[in-house]
C-alpha positions as CSV (number, residue, x, y, z in Angstrom):
1,M,-31.6,-104.2,-160.0
2,S,-34.6,-104.6,-158.1
3,Q,-35.0,-104.4,-154.2
4,F,-35.2,-107.9,-152.9
5,L,-36.9,-107.2,-149.3
6,T,-40.0,-105.4,-151.0
7,P,-43.2,-104.5,-149.6
8,E,-44.3,-107.9,-150.8
9,A,-41.9,-109.8,-148.5
10,V,-43.5,-108.5,-145.8
11,S,-46.1,-110.0,-143.8
12,A,-49.8,-109.1,-144.7
13,G,-50.8,-106.4,-142.4
14,S,-48.2,-107.1,-139.6
15,G,-45.2,-104.5,-140.8
16,V,-43.0,-107.4,-140.0
17,P,-40.5,-109.1,-142.5
18,Q,-41.2,-112.6,-143.7
19,P,-38.1,-114.9,-142.9
20,V,-35.7,-114.8,-145.6
21,T,-34.9,-118.2,-146.9
22,I,-31.1,-118.9,-147.2
23,S,-30.8,-122.0,-150.0
24,F,-27.4,-123.4,-149.9
25,A,-25.0,-126.1,-150.9
26,G,-23.6,-128.5,-147.8
27,F,-20.2,-127.2,-148.8
28,D,-21.4,-123.3,-148.7
29,R,-22.9,-124.0,-145.3
30,A,-20.5,-121.6,-143.6
31,W,-21.8,-118.6,-146.3
32,A,-25.2,-119.1,-145.5
33,A,-24.5,-119.1,-141.6
34,W,-22.6,-115.6,-142.0
35,I,-25.4,-114.2,-144.4
36,G,-27.8,-115.2,-141.9
37,G,-26.4,-113.8,-139.0
38,L,-25.7,-110.8,-140.8
39,L,-29.7,-110.6,-141.6
40,E,-30.6,-111.7,-138.0
41,R,-28.6,-108.5,-136.6
42,R,-31.0,-106.6,-138.6
43,G,-33.9,-107.7,-137.5
44,H,-35.3,-110.6,-140.4
45,G,-36.0,-114.0,-139.8
46,V,-34.1,-116.4,-141.1
47,V,-34.7,-120.3,-142.7
48,L,-31.2,-122.2,-144.1
49,Q,-32.1,-124.5,-146.5
50,R,-30.1,-127.1,-147.5
51,W,-30.0,-127.3,-151.7
52,D,-29.7,-131.2,-152.0
53,P,-32.6,-131.9,-155.2
54,S,-33.6,-135.5,-156.4
55,V,-32.1,-136.8,-159.1
56,R,-35.5,-138.2,-160.4
57,E,-37.0,-134.7,-159.9
58,P,-36.9,-132.3,-163.0
59,L,-34.8,-129.5,-162.0
60,A,-37.7,-126.8,-162.3
61,D,-39.8,-128.2,-159.8
62,S,-36.8,-128.3,-157.0
63,L,-36.5,-124.6,-158.0
64,R,-40.3,-124.1,-158.0
65,D,-40.2,-125.7,-154.2
66,L,-38.3,-123.0,-153.2
67,T,-41.1,-120.7,-153.8
68,L,-43.4,-122.7,-150.8
69,A,-41.1,-120.7,-148.4
70,P,-43.0,-117.5,-147.2
71,G,-40.6,-114.5,-148.2
72,P,-37.7,-114.0,-150.4
73,V,-35.3,-117.0,-151.6
74,L,-31.5,-116.1,-151.7
75,I,-29.3,-119.1,-153.5
76,V,-26.0,-119.1,-152.4
77,L,-24.5,-120.0,-155.2
78,S,-21.5,-121.9,-156.0
79,R,-20.0,-124.9,-158.3
80,W,-21.4,-127.1,-155.9
81,Y,-24.8,-125.8,-155.9
82,V,-25.3,-126.3,-160.0
83,Q,-23.5,-129.7,-160.1
84,L,-25.7,-131.5,-157.5
85,G,-27.7,-133.7,-159.7
86,P,-25.4,-133.6,-161.6
87,R,-27.2,-131.4,-163.7
88,T,-26.0,-129.7,-167.1
89,H,-25.8,-126.1,-167.4
90,E,-28.8,-126.2,-170.2
91,E,-31.1,-127.4,-167.3
92,W,-30.5,-124.7,-165.2
93,N,-31.1,-122.3,-168.0
94,A,-34.3,-123.4,-168.7
95,A,-35.2,-124.4,-165.2
96,L,-34.2,-121.0,-163.8
97,R,-36.2,-119.0,-167.4
98,E,-39.1,-120.8,-166.1
99,V,-39.2,-120.6,-162.5
100,A,-37.9,-117.1,-162.1
101,A,-39.9,-115.6,-165.0
102,A,-42.3,-117.1,-163.0
103,H,-41.6,-115.8,-159.7
104,P,-40.4,-112.5,-160.1
105,G,-39.0,-110.8,-157.2
106,R,-39.0,-113.8,-154.9
107,F,-35.4,-115.0,-156.0
108,A,-32.1,-113.2,-155.5
109,A,-28.6,-114.5,-155.0
110,V,-25.2,-114.1,-154.0
111,S,-22.1,-116.3,-155.9
112,V,-19.3,-117.1,-153.8
113,T,-17.5,-119.1,-156.6
114,T,-14.8,-117.8,-159.6
115,G,-16.0,-120.6,-161.3
116,S,-18.7,-120.7,-164.5
117,L,-22.3,-120.6,-163.7
118,P,-25.4,-121.0,-166.4
119,T,-25.9,-117.8,-167.8
120,A,-29.8,-117.7,-167.1
121,T,-28.4,-117.6,-163.0
122,S,-27.6,-113.7,-164.3
123,A,-31.3,-113.3,-163.9
124,L,-30.9,-113.9,-160.1
125,A,-28.6,-110.4,-160.1
126,A,-26.0,-112.4,-158.0
127,V,-23.5,-110.3,-156.2
128,N,-20.0,-111.4,-156.3
129,L,-18.3,-112.2,-152.6
130,T,-15.2,-113.7,-153.4
131,G,-12.0,-112.4,-153.1
132,I,-13.3,-109.3,-151.0
133,G,-13.0,-108.4,-147.6
134,A,-15.6,-108.7,-144.8
135,D,-16.7,-105.0,-144.7
136,E,-17.2,-105.5,-148.4
137,A,-19.3,-109.0,-148.3
138,E,-21.6,-107.3,-145.9
139,R,-22.4,-104.3,-147.9
140,R,-22.9,-106.3,-151.2
141,V,-25.1,-108.2,-149.8
142,L,-27.1,-105.6,-147.7
143,A,-27.1,-103.6,-151.1
144,R,-28.5,-106.6,-153.0
145,L,-31.0,-107.2,-150.3
146,G,-32.4,-104.0,-150.0
């Protein structure tokens, strides 16, 4: 598994990490806020971005829009996240293959669901945060983000 907060995620010449954008479905705001607080306590800037893609826009375009944010993007995966739109697993698989492949190292994920996710989400190397305590969840998030 690759490091997420890589040297490429550091502002050019400043040595200061770029902010981490945390993309989440509205129902998962508490998870996003908890992860954001965890990162801020370690000196990282955080931008919370609610995921609410337009049904008129191709899913790949919505995902690609996430790359407009400076620095890395952490996706809080849940059934709510992948069902907004609504989108099929096939649409998700195609969009993730297209966008994640074009932007290696920009995306990472945590999973906060026990439900089924599109198979291509495996490219995001999500760590599972369900059914564990806060200390273990913190350890997993930090390990995933490098």
